[in-house]
N, C-alpha and C positions, 0 to 999 in steps of 0.2 A: 732325609738329613744325613750328611756325611759323618763318618766315624770321627769322634773327637780327636784332635791332634795329640792330646795327651797320651792316647793309647795307640797311635798309628805307628806302623813300621813302613819301610821303604815301599813295599809292594802295594800298600794301601793308597799311596799317592799316585800310582800309575793311572793315568787317564783323568786325574782330578780336573774339574773345570774351575773357573773363577768362583762360581757359586759354592762349589764343594770346599774350596780352601776357606772361604769366609765362614761357612757353616761349621767346618771342623774347628776353626779358631774359636768361634762363639760357643760351641759346645764344651770347650775346655774350661769355661767359667773362670777366666782370669789366671790361667796357669800356663801361658805360652810366653816363651822368651825369644826375643830377637836380639842378635848381637851384630854390631857393626864391625867391619874389619877393613883394613886398607891393604890392597894387593901390591901397591907400588913400592912399599918399604920392605926392608929385609925382614922376613918372618921371624917371630920370636924363637921358633925351633929350627931355623936355618933352611931346611929343604922340605918343610911341611907348611902348607899355607896357613895363614892366620885364621882363615875361614874354617878350615878343618879342625884347628885347635879349639875354636869356640864351639863347634859342633860336638867335639869330644867331651867338653865340659858341661854340655846340656842345652846348647842353643837349639831351638826348634826352627827358627827362621834366620838365614844368613843374609845380612844386608851389606852390600859392598859400597864403600865410600871411595871417592876419587876414582871412579871407574869410568874410563873414557871409551864409549862405544865405537869410536873410530880407531882407537889404538888400545885395545884392552890389555891390561897387564895384571896377572895374579902370580906374584912370585911364589915359588915353591910348587907350582902345579907341574905335573908331568908334561913333556913336550906334546902339544896339540896345536892344531891350527887355531889362530886367534879367534876365529868365528865360532869355534867349538868349546871355548874355555868355560862358559857357563854350564853347558851340558856335561863337561868333564867334572866340574865341581859337584854337580848334582849326582853324578854317577858315584863319586867317591864318598859322598856324605849322606845321600838319601834325603836331603833337606830341601825345603822351599827356599828359593833365592830371589832376593830383591836388590835393586840398585837405587842410589840417590841420583836424581837429576835436579839441577838448580835453575829456577826461573829468575835469573839475574836481571835487574833493571838495566835497560840499554844505556842509560846515562851514567851509570855508576862505574867508578874506577876503584879497583882494589886498593885498600889503604896500605897494603904491603905487597908490592909487585913481586917480591922475592919469596913470598910465603909459599909453603907447600900446598896451601889451599887455593892458590891462584888458578883461575878458571882456564879451561881449554874448550874448544868448540864441541868436542864429543861429550862433554859433561853438562852442557846446557840443556834445559828442559824444552826441547823443541819437538814437534810432532815427528820429525824425521828421526831424531835420536831415540824417541820412545818406540817407534816402529822397529828400528834396528834392534833395540833391546829385546823386544817381543820375539823377533825372528831368531835371536840367539838363545831363547829359552827362558828368559827372565819371567818370573811369575808376578812380581810387584814392582811398581815404580813409586818411589817416595819423593814428592816434591818438597824440598827443604833447602836450607842454605848452610854452607860452611862458614866459619868465622870470617867476618869482614868482607864477604862477597856481595853484599847488597841485594839480598832477597827480601822483598816486601810481601805482606799478605795479599795485597791487591794483585801483584804479579803471579802469586800462587793461584789465586782464584781465576784469573784470566787464562792461565795455562791449563788449569784443570778443565775448563770448558772445551778447549781445543782437543785435549787428549781424550776426553770423554766421547766426543763426537767421532773420533777416529778409531779408538781402541778400547772403548768402555766395555765391550762385551768379551774382551780377551785378557786384558791386564787388570790386576787389582791396582787401584789408584789411591795412594795414601798422601796426605798433605798436612803440613804444619811446620812450626819452628820450635827448636829446643833452646834457642838463645836468639839474640837480636839480629845476628847475621849482618852486622854493619849498618843497621837502620836504627839510629838513636831514638827515634820517636816510637819504635816498637820494642822497647826494653821493659824489663820487669813485668808487671801485670798486663802491659800492652803488647807483649809478645803474641798473645792470642786472647781474644775476648769472645763473649757469647755471640756477638755479631759476626766475628770471623768464622766461628764454627758453623753458623747458619749459612754463610756465604760459601764456605768450602763444600758443605753438603749440597747446597743448591747447584753448585757448579759440577757436581759429580763425584765427590770423594766417597770412597768405600770405607776408608779408615781415616780418622782425624788424629794427628799427632799433637801431643801436649807436653810441655815440660813436666818432668816428675816433681812432685812436691819436695821442697827442700833443696832444689838444684838451682833455682833462679830467685833473686830477691823478690819477695812479695808473693811467691807462688806457694800457697798453703794447700793442705789436704782439702780443706773446705772449698777453696777456689776451684781446684781441679775437679772435685766431686760435682760441682755445679755444671761444669762444661761436659763432663762425662754423661751426666743425666740428660743434658740437652741432646747430645749426639745419639744416645740410646733411644730417646723418645722419637727420633727420626729414623730409627732402624739402621744406624751406622755404628761401626765398631770404633774403638779408641786404642791408642798406643801411647803410654806415658814413656818419656824419654829422658835418659841421663846423657846430656850433651855438653857437660861443663867440666869434663875430665874427672868428675867424682867417681867414675868407673875405676879410677885408680886410688880411691880413698881406702881407709881401713875397713875391715870386714864388718865391724859394728855399724858404721855409717851406712854401708850397703844394705844391711838387714833393716835398718830404720826406713830407708827410702823404699825398699821393697814392700814393707808392711803399709806404709802410707799410700803407695800406689794401689795396693790391694784394697785398702779401705776406700779409696776414691772410686773403685769399681772398674778399673781399666780391664781391657781384654788382652792386651799385649804389653809386655814389659820389655823396654828397649834399653840396652846398655851400649854406650858409645865405644869409640875405637882408640881412646887415648889413656889406657892404663899407664903405659909409657907413650909409645906411638905405634899404632897398628891394630890394637885390640884391647879390650878390657883385661884387667888382671885375671888370670884363670881362677885363682882362689875366690875372686869376687863373683864370677859367673856361678860357681858352685854354691857359694853362700846365698846368693840371690835365689837360685833354683830351689834350694832346700827351704828357704824362708817362705816361698809362695806355694810350694807343692809338697813339701816334706821329703824325707830321705828316700822313701820307696819309689816315688815317681822320679825324683832327681837322679837316682842311681840307675833306674830302669832306662831313662833316656840315654845315659852314658854307656850302658852295657849292651844295649840291643844291637845286633849285627846289622850292618847296612845291606846284607844279602837276604834278610828276611822278607 
């Protein structure tokens, strides 16, 4: 069994396999934080990437949103060849890196063609894009949807099967939705059901993403707890997600969500990228970290050198 992520330093991750990553997360017993960031917007600190900022506040997993594998952009990164940007980010942070890919329904047109979330070919969840991400050094692909992009649970399931067959031994495959993503019939409690969890797992998901309690109408701690138990009974990890801009709420709200996710039994706690735009508020990442793992582990993650 791999060393628990809670205690790992950069050198521990060298040579980690997919199974090692999953074992390391599982061994941390619900004390792993994943933070989304957007590399295409101006970083909050100007010349420091938002991903680095989230890592400095305690993120264990860096999840890149709006990341186009055909034209990758991470503003604030030192000059490197685009194909090497993921490896450079990992060198600078010593963290596990994932990206979002979106299984958009072919017949769906964005409700706002001028939105920053508007799809591009390099962000679609195709086997070719997933393979390209793997070659770039990405550790995990999350199949999910940005606001209004038309990502259904059936499309996620179908895509999972294709990616599992092609890359299942190399990439961690996570799947789920944190909001309706433009599909009105999959809003509220219909965002993800017990049947969806079963289908995702059957199609090859290693991690099932669920809306965090208190972030979507009707999604309670009890509801999420039931879905977490189902996933765990099948040997699959879970990630509760704040994808409703509440990563920019007040600190007390963040602490409440953190404890509800902890009570639901999740393995990974996800904070979205819209504190304003680009990443969660840094004070909320720290507050969440201290709520789920206490000051000692929270500050240790912040303080440990990337050169260890």
